[in-house]
C-alpha positions in Angstrom: -30.3 11.2 130.9 -32.5 14.2 130.3 -31.6 16.2 127.2 -30.8 19.9 127.8 -33.2 22.4 126.1 -32.8 26.1 125.3 -36.1 28.0 125.8 -36.1 31.4 124.0 -39.7 32.2 124.7 -39.8 35.8 126.0 -42.3 35.0 128.7 -40.2 32.1 130.0 -37.1 34.2 130.1 -39.0 37.0 131.8 -40.3 34.5 134.4 -36.7 33.3 135.1 -35.6 36.9 135.6 -38.5 37.6 137.9 -37.7 34.4 140.0 -34.1 35.5 140.4 -35.2 39.0 141.3 -37.7 37.7 143.8 -35.1 35.4 145.4 -32.7 38.3 145.9 -35.5 40.3 147.5 -36.4 37.5 149.8 -32.7 37.1 150.8 -32.6 40.8 152.0 -35.7 40.1 154.2 -34.1 36.8 155.2 -31.7 38.5 157.5 -34.7 39.1 159.8 -36.9 36.0 159.1 -34.9 33.6 157.0 -37.1 30.6 157.3 -40.4 32.3 156.6 -39.1 34.2 153.6 -37.4 31.1 152.1 -40.7 29.2 152.5 -42.7 32.0 150.9 -40.3 32.0 148.0 -40.6 28.2 147.6 -44.4 28.6 147.9 -44.6 31.2 145.2 -42.3 29.2 142.9 -44.6 26.2 143.3 -47.6 28.4 142.7 -46.1 29.7 139.5 -45.3 26.2 138.2 -48.9 25.1 138.9 -50.8 28.2 137.8 -48.7 29.0 134.8 -48.9 25.4 133.7 -45.2 25.6 132.8 -44.8 21.9 131.9 -47.7 22.1 129.5 -46.4 25.3 127.9 -42.7 24.5 127.7 -42.5 20.8 127.9 -41.7 18.1 130.5 -38.0 19.0 130.6 -38.7 22.6 131.6 -38.0 21.9 135.4 -34.6 20.6 134.5 -33.9 23.7 132.4 -35.4 26.0 135.0 -33.0 24.6 137.6 -30.0 25.2 135.4 -31.2 28.7 134.5 -31.9 29.7 138.1 -28.5 28.4 139.3 -26.9 30.4 136.5 -28.8 33.5 137.5 -28.2 32.8 141.2 -24.8 31.3 141.6 -23.8 29.8 145.0 -27.5 29.6 146.0 -28.7 26.3 147.4 -32.2 24.9 147.0 -32.5 25.3 143.2 -32.1 21.7 142.2 -34.6 19.9 140.0 -35.6 17.8 143.0 -36.1 20.8 145.3 -38.2 22.7 142.7 -40.5 19.6 142.4 -40.8 19.8 146.2 -41.9 23.5 145.9 -44.6 22.3 143.5 -45.8 19.7 145.9 -45.6 22.2 148.8 -48.0 24.5 147.0 -50.3 21.8 145.9 -50.6 20.4 149.4 -51.4 23.7 151.1 -53.1 25.4 148.2 -55.4 28.1 149.8 -58.0 27.2 147.2 -58.1 23.8 148.7 -61.7 23.1 150.0 -60.2 22.2 153.4 -58.8 25.7 153.9 -61.8 27.4 152.4 -63.9 25.7 155.1 -61.5 26.9 157.8 -61.3 30.5 156.8 -63.3 31.1 153.6 -61.7 32.5 150.5 -58.4 34.3 151.3 -55.7 36.0 149.3 -52.1 34.7 149.5 -50.9 37.2 152.1 -53.9 36.4 154.3 -53.1 32.7 153.9 -49.5 33.3 155.1 -50.8 35.0 158.2 -53.7 32.8 159.1 -52.5 29.3 158.5 -50.4 28.9 161.7 -47.3 26.7 161.5 -46.8 26.1 157.8 -44.3 28.9 157.5 -42.8 28.4 161.0 -40.9 25.1 160.5 -37.7 24.5 158.4 -37.9 23.5 154.7 -36.3 20.1 155.4 -39.1 19.2 157.8 -41.6 20.0 155.1 -39.9 17.7 152.6 -40.1 14.9 155.1 -43.8 15.6 155.7 -44.5 15.8 152.0 -42.9 12.4 151.4 -45.0 10.7 154.0 -48.5 12.2 154.0 -49.2 11.6 150.3 -51.3 14.7 149.8 -53.4 14.4 153.0 -53.4 18.0 154.2 -55.0 17.3 157.6 -52.3 14.8 158.4 -49.6 17.2 157.2 -51.0 20.0 159.4 -51.0 17.7 162.3 -47.3 17.1 162.0 -46.7 20.8 161.3 -48.5 21.8 164.5 -46.8 19.1 166.6 -43.4 20.2 165.3 -44.1 23.8 166.2 -45.5 23.0 169.7 -42.8 20.5 170.6 -39.8 21.9 168.8 -39.1 18.6 167.0 -35.8 18.2 165.2 -35.9 16.4 161.8 -34.9 13.0 163.3 -37.6 13.2 165.9 -40.2 14.3 163.3 -39.1 11.4 161.0 -39.5 8.9 163.9 -43.1 10.0 164.5 -43.8 10.0 160.7 -42.4 6.5 160.5 -44.5 5.3 163.5 -47.7 6.9 162.2 -48.3 9.2 165.2 -51.2 10.8 163.4 -53.2 7.6 163.8 -52.0 6.9 167.3 -52.3 10.2 169.1 -55.2 10.5 171.5 -56.5 7.0 170.7 -56.2 5.3 174.2 -59.5 3.9 175.6 -60.1 6.1 178.7 -62.8 7.3 181.1 -61.4 10.8 181.3 -64.6 12.4 180.1 -66.4 11.1 183.1 -63.7 11.5 185.7 -61.9 14.7 184.8 -63.2 18.3 184.4 -62.9 20.2 181.2 -60.6 21.1 179.6 -58.3 18.7 181.5 -60.2 15.7 180.1 -59.5 16.7 176.5 -55.9 17.5 177.1 -55.3 14.2 179.0 -56.9 12.3 176.1 -54.8 14.1 173.6 -51.6 13.1 175.4 -52.4 9.4 175.1 -51.4 7.1 172.3 -52.5 3.7 171.1 -50.4 1.8 170.5 -47.2 3.1 172.1 -44.1 2.5 170.0 -41.5 0.9 172.2 -39.3 -0.4 169.3 -36.5 1.9 170.6 -36.2 -0.4 173.6 -34.4 -2.9 171.3 -36.0 -6.0 172.8 -35.9 -9.0 170.3 -36.0 -12.0 172.6 -38.4 -13.3 175.2 -38.8 -10.8 178.1 -40.5 -10.3 181.4 -42.0 -7.1 182.8 -38.8 -6.2 184.7 -36.7 -6.4 181.5 -39.0 -4.2 179.5 -39.2 -1.6 182.2 -35.4 -1.6 182.5 -35.1 -1.3 178.7 -37.5 1.7 178.6 -35.6 3.6 181.3 -32.2 2.7 179.8 -33.4 4.9 176.9 -35.4 7.3 179.0 -35.0 10.2 176.5 -36.6 8.1 173.8 -39.3 7.0 176.3 -40.1 10.6 177.3 -40.3 11.6 173.6 -42.7 8.8 172.9 -44.8 9.7 176.0 -45.2 13.2 174.7 -44.8 16.8 175.7 -44.4 17.7 179.4 -43.6 14.4 181.0 -41.0 14.5 183.8 -39.6 11.2 185.2 -40.2 10.7 188.9 -39.2 7.1 189.6 -39.3 3.4 188.7 -40.8 0.9 191.1 -41.8 3.9 193.2 -42.5 2.8 196.8 -45.8 3.7 198.4 -46.6 2.6 201.9 -50.4 2.1 201.9 -51.5 1.2 205.4 -49.4 -1.7 206.5 -48.7 -2.8 202.9 -45.7 -1.8 200.8 -46.5 -1.2 197.2 -44.4 -0.3 194.1 -45.6 1.6 191.1 -44.0 0.5 187.9 -43.3 4.0 186.6 -44.2 7.4 188.1 -44.2 10.6 186.1 -45.4 14.2 186.5 -47.0 16.0 183.5 -46.2 19.7 183.5 -49.0 20.6 181.2 -51.7 18.8 183.1 -50.0 19.6 186.4 -50.6 16.1 187.8 -48.9 12.8 188.6 -49.2 10.1 186.0 -49.0 6.4 187.2 -47.9 4.0 184.5 -48.2 0.3 184.7 -46.7 -1.9 182.0 -48.1 -5.4 181.4 -46.5 -7.9 179.1 -49.8 -9.9 179.0 -53.3 -9.1 177.6 -55.4 -6.7 179.6 -57.5 -8.2 182.3 -60.2 -6.4 184.2 -58.5 -7.0 187.5 -55.6 -4.7 186.3 -58.0 -1.8 186.8 -58.2 -2.4 190.5 -54.5 -2.4 190.9 -53.8 0.8 189.0 -56.9 2.5 190.5 -55.5 1.8 193.9 -52.2 3.3 193.0 -53.8 6.4 191.6 -55.9 6.9 194.7 -52.8 6.4 196.9 -50.8 9.0 195.0 -53.6 11.5 195.5 -53.5 10.9 199.2 -49.8 10.6 199.7 -48.1 12.8 197.1 -50.6 15.2 195.5 -50.6 18.7 197.0 -54.1 20.2 197.3 -54.5 23.4 195.3 -51.3 22.8 193.4 -51.6 19.4 191.7 -54.5 18.3 189.6 -56.0 14.8 190.2 -53.6 11.9 189.4 -54.3 9.9 186.2 -53.3 6.3 185.5 -52.1 4.8 182.2 -52.1 1.0 181.7 -50.0 -0.1 178.8 -50.6 -3.8 177.9 -49.3 -6.2 175.3 -52.8 -6.4 173.9 -56.4 -5.7 174.9 -60.0 -6.5 174.1 -61.5 -3.0 173.5 -65.0 -3.9 174.7 -63.7 -5.4 178.0 -61.4 -2.4 178.5 -64.3 0.0 178.0 -66.6 -1.9 180.4 -63.8 -2.1 183.0 -63.2 1.7 182.8 -66.9 2.5 183.2 -66.8 0.7 186.6 -63.9 2.8 187.8 -64.1 6.3 189.4 -60.4 7.1 188.9 -59.2 8.6 185.6 -57.4 5.8 183.7 -56.4 5.1 180.1 -55.6 1.7 178.5 -53.3 1.3 175.6 -51.3 -1.3 173.8 -47.6 -1.2 172.9 -45.6 -2.5 170.0 -42.0 -3.8 169.9 -41.8 -5.2 166.4 -41.7 -2.1 164.3 -38.0 -1.3 164.4 -36.7 2.1 163.2 -33.1 3.3 163.1 -31.9 4.2 166.6 -29.9 7.0 165.2 -31.7 8.6 162.4 -29.6 11.7 162.2 -26.8 11.1 159.7 -28.7 8.3 157.9 -31.2 10.7 156.4 -29.7 12.8 153.6 -30.1 16.5 153.9 -31.5 18.7 151.0 -28.0 19.9 150.4 -26.6 16.3 150.2 -29.4 15.4 147.7 -28.7 18.5 145.6 -25.0 17.8 145.6 -25.6 14.2 144.3 -28.0 15.5 141.6 -25.5 18.2 140.6 -22.9 15.4 140.0 -25.2 13.7 137.5 
């Protein structure tokens, strides 16, 4: 149990008074931009703790005392627990504008310029930031990746937590593809960015031996989770989609349309290791969709995505170099299980604070 302290230092008392005054001011502005103003307040609180070296000046227990003093000065205000104040400190340290990473991006900038130029940081809820801070361990580039993805895709906290847990940062855009040679710019870059390797199919809930039909059924039984894992802009068209090619009846495993790329996406799922002959099959389907479904002048060229249980990267690359159709090859994982319903199992900041306040 941390011993309560009473700091009578005039500078400390003045700082507490200024923090309370600053909070009240931010709350007036919050009626217009509540999230941004709250984040700026948290940012400046973290900045003060770091730059004033408060723990060195007033002892290690100062944050506990600061929490008590602020809650006394600002009764009925949430977000002033010891835990949350430490998050403010981490928030500032992670995105410090004096960080060499930001200086390379925009040169030296004052605090207001930082707020305006660093897109996304002040556009997502505080609870999202706490989740990101816990996972990235000080890696600012990784943190900014998740911030941008949250802004672009409108992720809720449970969705963000899923992608943090499944390490999306190291999976995004990692499929082996031939998009550079088969698609025009900027479509090739956008198509590459939409891929993942490996894909996380743990949500399918398969724990026993399975065949291709079982896994495809499992993916579509939870199509919302499947679409989230595929990424932004995917619209489901059909499973085992029938194509009449000449006198032969063919069935595409899964057919999607991507609204950002404005093209059909043929997906074939293989429960075995990638083999070079798989390229011939999916390449034929991609060509057939271009002939039979694609509308000239409206739809961009169809792309194919082959998702296998495993692959030899060198063999995959050689196979793609021999193909004229835009295709990507990825693996999938089933073993890494995460909670199906994250919401409700993750404590909110308010719940954490309430627990701490009881102590």
